[in-house]
PAVOTOR-457534 format. One record per residue (C-alpha): residue in three letters; x, y, z; chain; residue number from 1. Coordinates in nm, 3 decimals, always signed. Example, Ala and Ser with C-alpha at 12.3 -4.5 7.8 and 13.67 -1.06 7.14 Angstrom:
2
+------+---------+---------+---------+-------+------+
: resn :      c1 :      c2 :      c3 : chain : resi :
+------+---------+---------+---------+-------+------+
:  ALA :  +1.230 :  -0.450 :  +0.780 :     A :    1 :
:  SER :  +1.367 :  -0.106 :  +0.714 :     A :    2 :
+------+---------+---------+---------+-------+------+
This chain:
306
+------+---------+---------+---------+-------+------+
: resn :      c1 :      c2 :      c3 : chain : resi :
+------+---------+---------+---------+-------+------+
:  MET :  -0.429 :  +2.687 :  +1.989 :     A :    1 :
:  ALA :  -0.688 :  +2.563 :  +2.239 :     A :    2 :
:  LEU :  -0.676 :  +2.189 :  +2.352 :     A :    3 :
:  LEU :  -0.939 :  +1.940 :  +2.218 :     A :    4 :
:  ASP :  -1.196 :  +1.858 :  +2.465 :     A :    5 :
:  GLU :  -1.554 :  +1.692 :  +2.498 :     A :    6 :
:  SER :  -1.739 :  +1.983 :  +2.328 :     A :    7 :
:  ALA :  -1.567 :  +1.928 :  +1.989 :     A :    8 :
:  ALA :  -1.836 :  +1.916 :  +1.707 :     A :    9 :
:  GLY :  -1.878 :  +2.005 :  +1.346 :     A :   10 :
:  VAL :  -1.676 :  +1.841 :  +1.067 :     A :   11 :
:  PHE :  -1.308 :  +1.740 :  +1.122 :     A :   12 :
:  ILE :  -1.184 :  +1.661 :  +0.780 :     A :   13 :
:  ILE :  -0.932 :  +1.354 :  +0.755 :     A :   14 :
:  ALA :  -0.669 :  +1.542 :  +0.542 :     A :   15 :
:  VAL :  -0.468 :  +1.345 :  +0.278 :     A :   16 :
:  THR :  -0.116 :  +1.383 :  +0.260 :     A :   17 :
:  PRO :  -0.001 :  +1.541 :  -0.045 :     A :   18 :
:  PHE :  +0.302 :  +1.409 :  -0.249 :     A :   19 :
:  THR :  +0.470 :  +1.497 :  -0.565 :     A :   20 :
:  ASP :  +0.535 :  +1.286 :  -0.847 :     A :   21 :
:  THR :  +0.877 :  +1.174 :  -0.687 :     A :   22 :
:  GLY :  +0.738 :  +1.064 :  -0.344 :     A :   23 :
:  ALA :  +0.820 :  +1.352 :  -0.162 :     A :   24 :
:  ILE :  +0.574 :  +1.548 :  +0.049 :     A :   25 :
:  ASP :  +0.443 :  +1.859 :  -0.104 :     A :   26 :
:  PHE :  +0.417 :  +2.139 :  +0.121 :     A :   27 :
:  ALA :  +0.286 :  +2.379 :  -0.093 :     A :   28 :
:  SER :  +0.007 :  +2.164 :  -0.159 :     A :   29 :
:  ALA :  -0.047 :  +2.099 :  +0.183 :     A :   30 :
:  ASP :  -0.111 :  +2.479 :  +0.221 :     A :   31 :
:  ALA :  -0.356 :  +2.469 :  -0.057 :     A :   32 :
:  MET :  -0.547 :  +2.174 :  +0.064 :     A :   33 :
:  VAL :  -0.584 :  +2.339 :  +0.428 :     A :   34 :
:  GLU :  -0.737 :  +2.640 :  +0.248 :     A :   35 :
:  PHE :  -0.958 :  +2.408 :  +0.035 :     A :   36 :
:  TYR :  -1.103 :  +2.231 :  +0.342 :     A :   37 :
:  LEU :  -1.132 :  +2.532 :  +0.535 :     A :   38 :
:  ALA :  -1.328 :  +2.721 :  +0.269 :     A :   39 :
:  ARG :  -1.577 :  +2.426 :  +0.249 :     A :   40 :
:  GLY :  -1.673 :  +2.435 :  +0.612 :     A :   41 :
:  ALA :  -1.419 :  +2.224 :  +0.778 :     A :   42 :
:  THR :  -1.427 :  +2.300 :  +1.169 :     A :   43 :
:  GLY :  -1.104 :  +2.106 :  +1.232 :     A :   44 :
:  LEU :  -0.851 :  +1.916 :  +1.046 :     A :   45 :
:  THR :  -0.710 :  +1.561 :  +1.134 :     A :   46 :
:  ILE :  -0.388 :  +1.453 :  +0.972 :     A :   47 :
:  LEU :  -0.181 :  +1.152 :  +0.943 :     A :   48 :
:  GLY :  -0.507 :  +0.931 :  +0.976 :     A :   49 :
:  MET :  -0.530 :  +0.572 :  +0.792 :     A :   50 :
:  MET :  -0.620 :  +0.758 :  +0.459 :     A :   51 :
:  GLY :  -0.351 :  +1.004 :  +0.526 :     A :   52 :
:  GLU :  -0.077 :  +0.739 :  +0.450 :     A :   53 :
:  ALA :  +0.087 :  +0.769 :  +0.810 :     A :   54 :
:  PRO :  +0.242 :  +0.443 :  +0.782 :     A :   55 :
:  LYS :  +0.423 :  +0.534 :  +0.470 :     A :   56 :
:  LEU :  +0.636 :  +0.859 :  +0.659 :     A :   57 :
:  SER :  +0.924 :  +0.849 :  +0.908 :     A :   58 :
:  VAL :  +0.867 :  +0.998 :  +1.246 :     A :   59 :
:  ALA :  +1.054 :  +1.303 :  +1.125 :     A :   60 :
:  GLU :  +0.829 :  +1.344 :  +0.815 :     A :   61 :
:  SER :  +0.550 :  +1.301 :  +1.040 :     A :   62 :
:  VAL :  +0.650 :  +1.594 :  +1.279 :     A :   63 :
:  ALA :  +0.774 :  +1.796 :  +0.971 :     A :   64 :
:  PHE :  +0.430 :  +1.766 :  +0.794 :     A :   65 :
:  SER :  +0.233 :  +1.805 :  +1.153 :     A :   66 :
:  ARG :  +0.408 :  +2.132 :  +1.214 :     A :   67 :
:  HIS :  +0.372 :  +2.269 :  +0.873 :     A :   68 :
:  VAL :  +0.001 :  +2.216 :  +0.872 :     A :   69 :
:  VAL :  -0.035 :  +2.361 :  +1.221 :     A :   70 :
:  ARG :  +0.143 :  +2.665 :  +1.139 :     A :   71 :
:  ARG :  -0.066 :  +2.689 :  +0.807 :     A :   72 :
:  VAL :  -0.405 :  +2.651 :  +0.987 :     A :   73 :
:  ALA :  -0.284 :  +2.917 :  +1.240 :     A :   74 :
:  GLY :  -0.519 :  +2.874 :  +1.523 :     A :   75 :
:  ARG :  -0.822 :  +2.894 :  +1.290 :     A :   76 :
:  VAL :  -0.961 :  +2.547 :  +1.379 :     A :   77 :
:  PRO :  -0.802 :  +2.255 :  +1.591 :     A :   78 :
:  VAL :  -0.560 :  +2.021 :  +1.444 :     A :   79 :
:  VAL :  -0.581 :  +1.655 :  +1.554 :     A :   80 :
:  VAL :  -0.299 :  +1.428 :  +1.459 :     A :   81 :
:  GLY :  -0.286 :  +1.062 :  +1.431 :     A :   82 :
:  VAL :  -0.016 :  +0.920 :  +1.643 :     A :   83 :
:  SER :  -0.109 :  +0.531 :  +1.625 :     A :   84 :
:  SER :  +0.215 :  +0.319 :  +1.627 :     A :   85 :
:  PRO :  +0.297 :  -0.055 :  +1.719 :     A :   86 :
:  GLY :  +0.516 :  +0.052 :  +2.005 :     A :   87 :
:  PHE :  +0.462 :  +0.336 :  +2.258 :     A :   88 :
:  ALA :  +0.786 :  +0.495 :  +2.242 :     A :   89 :
:  ALA :  +0.732 :  +0.616 :  +1.882 :     A :   90 :
:  MET :  +0.389 :  +0.709 :  +2.004 :     A :   91 :
:  GLY :  +0.477 :  +0.900 :  +2.304 :     A :   92 :
:  GLU :  +0.759 :  +1.088 :  +2.078 :     A :   93 :
:  LEU :  +0.535 :  +1.190 :  +1.791 :     A :   94 :
:  ALA :  +0.249 :  +1.289 :  +2.045 :     A :   95 :
:  ARG :  +0.461 :  +1.500 :  +2.248 :     A :   96 :
:  ALA :  +0.651 :  +1.645 :  +1.947 :     A :   97 :
:  VAL :  +0.299 :  +1.733 :  +1.767 :     A :   98 :
:  MET :  +0.168 :  +1.918 :  +2.068 :     A :   99 :
:  ASP :  +0.479 :  +2.112 :  +2.148 :     A :  100 :
:  ASP :  +0.398 :  +2.238 :  +1.775 :     A :  101 :
:  GLY :  +0.046 :  +2.351 :  +1.861 :     A :  102 :
:  ALA :  -0.175 :  +2.054 :  +1.768 :     A :  103 :
:  ALA :  -0.509 :  +2.046 :  +1.963 :     A :  104 :
:  GLY :  -0.506 :  +1.673 :  +2.049 :     A :  105 :
:  VAL :  -0.405 :  +1.305 :  +1.900 :     A :  106 :
:  MET :  -0.576 :  +1.019 :  +1.788 :     A :  107 :
:  VAL :  -0.509 :  +0.655 :  +1.855 :     A :  108 :
:  ALA :  -0.645 :  +0.324 :  +1.707 :     A :  109 :
:  PRO :  -0.577 :  +0.003 :  +1.923 :     A :  110 :
:  GLY :  -0.346 :  -0.218 :  +1.745 :     A :  111 :
:  GLY :  -0.477 :  -0.538 :  +1.597 :     A :  112 :
:  ALA :  -0.350 :  -0.823 :  +1.842 :     A :  113 :
:  LEU :  -0.645 :  -0.721 :  +2.113 :     A :  114 :
:  ARG :  -0.917 :  -0.977 :  +2.114 :     A :  115 :
:  THR :  -1.078 :  -0.933 :  +2.437 :     A :  116 :
:  ASP :  -1.239 :  -0.638 :  +2.630 :     A :  117 :
:  ASP :  -0.947 :  -0.645 :  +2.915 :     A :  118 :
:  ALA :  -0.710 :  -0.643 :  +2.631 :     A :  119 :
:  VAL :  -0.849 :  -0.331 :  +2.484 :     A :  120 :
:  LEU :  -0.892 :  -0.171 :  +2.837 :     A :  121 :
:  ARG :  -0.526 :  -0.266 :  +2.919 :     A :  122 :
:  TYR :  -0.394 :  -0.103 :  +2.596 :     A :  123 :
:  CYS :  -0.620 :  +0.220 :  +2.645 :     A :  124 :
:  GLY :  -0.462 :  +0.236 :  +3.002 :     A :  125 :
:  GLN :  -0.108 :  +0.219 :  +2.860 :     A :  126 :
:  VAL :  -0.209 :  +0.477 :  +2.590 :     A :  127 :
:  ALA :  -0.309 :  +0.721 :  +2.866 :     A :  128 :
:  GLU :  +0.019 :  +0.659 :  +3.040 :     A :  129 :
:  THR :  +0.236 :  +0.732 :  +2.738 :     A :  130 :
:  LEU :  +0.022 :  +1.018 :  +2.643 :     A :  131 :
:  GLY :  +0.048 :  +1.172 :  +2.981 :     A :  132 :
:  GLY :  -0.250 :  +1.398 :  +2.989 :     A :  133 :
:  ILE :  -0.269 :  +1.478 :  +2.632 :     A :  134 :
:  PRO :  -0.621 :  +1.474 :  +2.513 :     A :  135 :
:  TRP :  -0.699 :  +1.207 :  +2.272 :     A :  136 :
:  VAL :  -0.918 :  +1.030 :  +2.047 :     A :  137 :
:  LEU :  -1.025 :  +0.673 :  +2.067 :     A :  138 :
:  GLN :  -1.039 :  +0.550 :  +1.708 :     A :  139 :
:  ASP :  -1.312 :  +0.279 :  +1.669 :     A :  140 :
:  PHE :  -1.263 :  +0.127 :  +1.335 :     A :  141 :
:  PRO :  -1.272 :  -0.266 :  +1.342 :     A :  142 :
:  GLN :  -1.294 :  -0.292 :  +0.983 :     A :  143 :
:  SER :  -0.955 :  -0.180 :  +0.952 :     A :  144 :
:  THR :  -0.798 :  -0.246 :  +1.294 :     A :  145 :
:  GLY :  -0.961 :  -0.607 :  +1.364 :     A :  146 :
:  VAL :  -1.033 :  -0.459 :  +1.728 :     A :  147 :
:  PHE :  -1.401 :  -0.428 :  +1.835 :     A :  148 :
:  ILE :  -1.460 :  -0.209 :  +2.121 :     A :  149 :
:  SER :  -1.772 :  -0.286 :  +2.290 :     A :  150 :
:  PRO :  -1.988 :  +0.017 :  +2.446 :     A :  151 :
:  SER :  -1.898 :  -0.124 :  +2.787 :     A :  152 :
:  VAL :  -1.538 :  -0.087 :  +2.730 :     A :  153 :
:  ILE :  -1.606 :  +0.293 :  +2.597 :     A :  154 :
:  ARG :  -1.767 :  +0.346 :  +2.959 :     A :  155 :
:  ARG :  -1.477 :  +0.217 :  +3.110 :     A :  156 :
:  VAL :  -1.226 :  +0.398 :  +2.945 :     A :  157 :
:  VAL :  -1.438 :  +0.715 :  +2.968 :     A :  158 :
:  GLU :  -1.459 :  +0.661 :  +3.368 :     A :  159 :
:  GLY :  -1.088 :  +0.573 :  +3.383 :     A :  160 :
:  ASP :  -0.913 :  +0.835 :  +3.178 :     A :  161 :
:  PRO :  -1.041 :  +1.215 :  +3.156 :     A :  162 :
:  SER :  -0.784 :  +1.269 :  +2.868 :     A :  163 :
:  CYS :  -0.995 :  +1.057 :  +2.653 :     A :  164 :
:  VAL :  -1.239 :  +1.311 :  +2.506 :     A :  165 :
:  MET :  -1.356 :  +1.171 :  +2.198 :     A :  166 :
:  LEU :  -1.447 :  +0.851 :  +2.016 :     A :  167 :
:  LYS :  -1.406 :  +0.835 :  +1.649 :     A :  168 :
:  HIS :  -1.708 :  +0.602 :  +1.571 :     A :  169 :
:  GLU :  -1.663 :  +0.419 :  +1.251 :     A :  170 :
:  ASP :  -1.793 :  +0.062 :  +1.336 :     A :  171 :
:  TRP :  -2.012 :  -0.055 :  +1.036 :     A :  172 :
:  PRO :  -2.306 :  -0.129 :  +1.119 :     A :  173 :
:  GLY :  -2.273 :  +0.111 :  +1.412 :     A :  174 :
:  LEU :  -2.588 :  +0.303 :  +1.475 :     A :  175 :
:  ALA :  -2.696 :  +0.099 :  +1.792 :     A :  176 :
:  LYS :  -2.361 :  +0.161 :  +1.937 :     A :  177 :
:  ILE :  -2.396 :  +0.546 :  +1.907 :     A :  178 :
:  SER :  -2.731 :  +0.506 :  +2.066 :     A :  179 :
:  THR :  -2.609 :  +0.315 :  +2.350 :     A :  180 :
:  VAL :  -2.319 :  +0.545 :  +2.437 :     A :  181 :
:  ARG :  -2.545 :  +0.832 :  +2.410 :     A :  182 :
:  GLU :  -2.761 :  +0.643 :  +2.669 :     A :  183 :
:  MET :  -2.496 :  +0.647 :  +2.921 :     A :  184 :
:  THR :  -2.617 :  +0.960 :  +3.102 :     A :  185 :
:  ASP :  -2.448 :  +0.857 :  +3.435 :     A :  186 :
:  ILE :  -2.091 :  +0.918 :  +3.295 :     A :  187 :
:  ARG :  -1.906 :  +1.203 :  +3.125 :     A :  188 :
:  ARG :  -2.033 :  +1.301 :  +2.785 :     A :  189 :
:  ILE :  -1.750 :  +1.293 :  +2.523 :     A :  190 :
:  SER :  -1.757 :  +1.400 :  +2.177 :     A :  191 :
:  ILE :  -1.885 :  +1.139 :  +1.922 :     A :  192 :
:  LEU :  -1.755 :  +1.214 :  +1.564 :     A :  193 :
:  VAL :  -1.808 :  +0.953 :  +1.289 :     A :  194 :
:  GLY :  -1.613 :  +0.806 :  +0.999 :     A :  195 :
:  ASN :  -1.684 :  +0.577 :  +0.687 :     A :  196 :
:  GLY :  -1.674 :  +0.849 :  +0.452 :     A :  197 :
:  GLY :  -1.975 :  +1.009 :  +0.593 :     A :  198 :
:  VAL :  -2.207 :  +0.759 :  +0.413 :     A :  199 :
:  PHE :  -2.437 :  +0.716 :  +0.708 :     A :  200 :
:  LEU :  -2.409 :  +1.073 :  +0.837 :     A :  201 :
:  PRO :  -2.765 :  +1.174 :  +0.851 :     A :  202 :
:  GLU :  -2.862 :  +0.869 :  +1.058 :     A :  203 :
:  GLU :  -2.546 :  +0.898 :  +1.281 :     A :  204 :
:  LEU :  -2.629 :  +1.292 :  +1.372 :     A :  205 :
:  ARG :  -2.993 :  +1.152 :  +1.459 :     A :  206 :
:  ARG :  -2.854 :  +0.889 :  +1.695 :     A :  207 :
:  GLY :  -2.644 :  +1.161 :  +1.858 :     A :  208 :
:  ALA :  -2.327 :  +1.189 :  +1.712 :     A :  209 :
:  ASP :  -2.176 :  +1.555 :  +1.715 :     A :  210 :
:  GLY :  -2.059 :  +1.533 :  +1.350 :     A :  211 :
:  ALA :  -1.785 :  +1.387 :  +1.152 :     A :  212 :
:  MET :  -1.425 :  +1.310 :  +1.117 :     A :  213 :
:  THR :  -1.368 :  +1.157 :  +0.816 :     A :  214 :
:  GLY :  -1.239 :  +1.228 :  +0.444 :     A :  215 :
:  PHE :  -1.438 :  +1.277 :  +0.147 :     A :  216 :
:  ALA :  -1.320 :  +1.497 :  -0.173 :     A :  217 :
:  PHE :  -1.666 :  +1.713 :  -0.136 :     A :  218 :
:  PRO :  -1.625 :  +1.822 :  +0.241 :     A :  219 :
:  GLU :  -1.908 :  +2.079 :  +0.177 :     A :  220 :
:  MET :  -2.153 :  +1.773 :  +0.190 :     A :  221 :
:  MET :  -2.084 :  +1.706 :  +0.565 :     A :  222 :
:  SER :  -2.046 :  +2.075 :  +0.648 :     A :  223 :
:  GLY :  -2.391 :  +2.104 :  +0.469 :     A :  224 :
:  VAL :  -2.564 :  +1.814 :  +0.620 :     A :  225 :
:  TYR :  -2.427 :  +1.910 :  +0.958 :     A :  226 :
:  ALA :  -2.541 :  +2.244 :  +0.948 :     A :  227 :
:  ALA :  -2.875 :  +2.140 :  +0.824 :     A :  228 :
:  HIS :  -2.925 :  +1.897 :  +1.093 :     A :  229 :
:  ARG :  -2.833 :  +2.175 :  +1.336 :     A :  230 :
:  ALA :  -3.105 :  +2.418 :  +1.206 :     A :  231 :
:  GLY :  -3.359 :  +2.126 :  +1.226 :     A :  232 :
:  ASP :  -3.392 :  +2.105 :  +0.861 :     A :  233 :
:  GLU :  -3.373 :  +1.724 :  +0.834 :     A :  234 :
:  GLN :  -3.516 :  +1.715 :  +0.490 :     A :  235 :
:  ARG :  -3.256 :  +1.963 :  +0.356 :     A :  236 :
:  ALA :  -2.987 :  +1.735 :  +0.517 :     A :  237 :
:  SER :  -3.104 :  +1.425 :  +0.366 :     A :  238 :
:  ASP :  -3.163 :  +1.579 :  +0.009 :     A :  239 :
:  LEU :  -2.795 :  +1.706 :  +0.006 :     A :  240 :
:  PHE :  -2.649 :  +1.388 :  +0.131 :     A :  241 :
:  ASP :  -2.848 :  +1.179 :  -0.127 :     A :  242 :
:  ALA :  -2.696 :  +1.418 :  -0.390 :     A :  243 :
:  TYR :  -2.359 :  +1.298 :  -0.314 :     A :  244 :
:  LEU :  -2.406 :  +0.948 :  -0.187 :     A :  245 :
:  PRO :  -2.321 :  +0.779 :  -0.503 :     A :  246 :
:  LEU :  -1.947 :  +0.930 :  -0.512 :     A :  247 :
:  ALA :  -1.918 :  +0.907 :  -0.137 :     A :  248 :
:  ARG :  -1.999 :  +0.545 :  -0.163 :     A :  249 :
:  TYR :  -1.751 :  +0.481 :  -0.458 :     A :  250 :
:  GLU :  -1.464 :  +0.656 :  -0.283 :     A :  251 :
:  GLN :  -1.536 :  +0.422 :  +0.040 :     A :  252 :
:  GLN :  -1.384 :  +0.117 :  -0.147 :     A :  253 :
:  PRO :  -1.098 :  -0.044 :  +0.033 :     A :  254 :
:  GLY :  -0.806 :  -0.044 :  -0.169 :     A :  255 :
:  PRO :  -0.878 :  +0.217 :  -0.466 :     A :  256 :
:  GLY :  -1.072 :  +0.456 :  -0.261 :     A :  257 :
:  LEU :  -0.760 :  +0.666 :  -0.166 :     A :  258 :
:  GLY :  -0.683 :  +0.691 :  -0.527 :     A :  259 :
:  VAL :  -1.054 :  +0.811 :  -0.617 :     A :  260 :
:  ARG :  -0.996 :  +1.072 :  -0.344 :     A :  261 :
:  LYS :  -0.682 :  +1.203 :  -0.440 :     A :  262 :
:  TYR :  -0.770 :  +1.226 :  -0.816 :     A :  263 :
:  LEU :  -1.083 :  +1.419 :  -0.719 :     A :  264 :
:  LEU :  -0.889 :  +1.650 :  -0.481 :     A :  265 :
:  HIS :  -0.635 :  +1.702 :  -0.771 :     A :  266 :
:  LYS :  -0.916 :  +1.749 :  -1.011 :     A :  267 :
:  ARG :  -1.067 :  +2.006 :  -0.771 :     A :  268 :
:  GLY :  -0.744 :  +2.194 :  -0.713 :     A :  269 :
:  ALA :  -0.678 :  +2.099 :  -0.370 :     A :  270 :
:  ILE :  -0.339 :  +1.920 :  -0.453 :     A :  271 :
:  ALA :  -0.111 :  +1.944 :  -0.709 :     A :  272 :
:  SER :  -0.055 :  +1.572 :  -0.781 :     A :  273 :
:  ALA :  -0.280 :  +1.260 :  -0.731 :     A :  274 :
:  ALA :  +0.045 :  +1.060 :  -0.635 :     A :  275 :
:  GLN :  +0.056 :  +0.811 :  -0.346 :     A :  276 :
:  ARG :  +0.347 :  +0.644 :  -0.182 :     A :  277 :
:  ARG :  +0.435 :  +0.292 :  -0.246 :     A :  278 :
:  PRO :  +0.257 :  +0.038 :  -0.171 :     A :  279 :
:  VAL :  +0.005 :  +0.181 :  -0.409 :     A :  280 :
:  VAL :  -0.332 :  +0.065 :  -0.502 :     A :  281 :
:  GLY :  -0.378 :  +0.283 :  -0.806 :     A :  282 :
:  ILE :  -0.687 :  +0.344 :  -1.021 :     A :  283 :
:  GLY :  -0.709 :  +0.332 :  -1.390 :     A :  284 :
:  PRO :  -0.899 :  +0.434 :  -1.705 :     A :  285 :
:  ARG :  -1.218 :  +0.255 :  -1.605 :     A :  286 :
:  GLU :  -1.222 :  +0.374 :  -1.254 :     A :  287 :
:  ILE :  -1.153 :  +0.750 :  -1.375 :     A :  288 :
:  ALA :  -1.442 :  +0.706 :  -1.648 :     A :  289 :
:  GLU :  -1.691 :  +0.575 :  -1.344 :     A :  290 :
:  VAL :  -1.575 :  +0.886 :  -1.147 :     A :  291 :
:  GLU :  -1.641 :  +1.111 :  -1.418 :     A :  292 :
:  PHE :  -1.978 :  +0.946 :  -1.463 :     A :  293 :
:  LEU :  -2.083 :  +1.017 :  -1.113 :     A :  294 :
:  LEU :  -1.952 :  +1.338 :  -1.107 :     A :  295 :
:  ALA :  -2.197 :  +1.423 :  -1.403 :     A :  296 :
:  ARG :  -2.493 :  +1.293 :  -1.235 :     A :  297 :
:  GLN :  -2.392 :  +1.462 :  -0.915 :     A :  298 :
:  ALA :  -2.380 :  +1.801 :  -1.062 :     A :  299 :
:  LEU :  -2.743 :  +1.726 :  -1.215 :     A :  300 :
:  ARG :  -2.862 :  +1.641 :  -0.864 :     A :  301 :
:  LEU :  -2.728 :  +1.947 :  -0.720 :     A :  302 :
:  ALA :  -2.857 :  +2.173 :  -0.988 :     A :  303 :
:  ALA :  -3.201 :  +2.016 :  -0.906 :     A :  304 :
:  LEU :  -3.165 :  +2.115 :  -0.530 :     A :  305 :
:  GLY :  -3.086 :  +2.475 :  -0.602 :     A :  306 :
+------+---------+---------+---------+-------+------+
């Protein structure tokens, strides 16, 4: 497997972690899920992210799941593994293990105790030391981590560490940040892939993002929008995005959003069970009825697109 670098582009799907109804990792579903994502245009996979329930896995389970997915992918697309951890020892151990198994790179989200630019910079420096040259993705997700990463900090991280090859941008609102980073033409250009379920994807691509690194139960929306954008057909990109937006928005709810995503992936045959590991924020009959209503509406909009 080639290592992740600054040229990464396209759609890196944030994969769920499939579980059986008893809470065990479902490796057979992992195989089906990989094929589901790749068949719908994924140019990369990211596993053990926040929506992959990574904190609910032991280190041994994380290594086993990563190894299984990398082997299933078999070099067809790069696999990035989330290795965020409160401690650097666990981060380093997991990062080295997944890279030995063939991962292309790792992703790190800064811990929630960082409140100043200097603190974020010190943390990123310690990440670089811990990873020892492993290519890594800086995850900028202040809504979840509570850590704001300013464009000036991004500049200094990029200037100081050649192994930081990508910004996973999911600040919200964050369009101006993409523009600011892209206007830094005096520093090394890194890949910018965006998150937040793709709900700002057309605008983010026009601001200079290289694609998406996020989850949605309909990855073909993101790959279709990206392809249309690359072809210069912004009208087609926006029309396709509009067809999926109500359901993408619904899936983005903090808390029940993962339940919605797993329900849809199960319904679409990507995973055998919609089970989550505890603690669980589940969905009930009302949420399912709302999802089904949105699915019916989505089908009508897609049919009208042709």
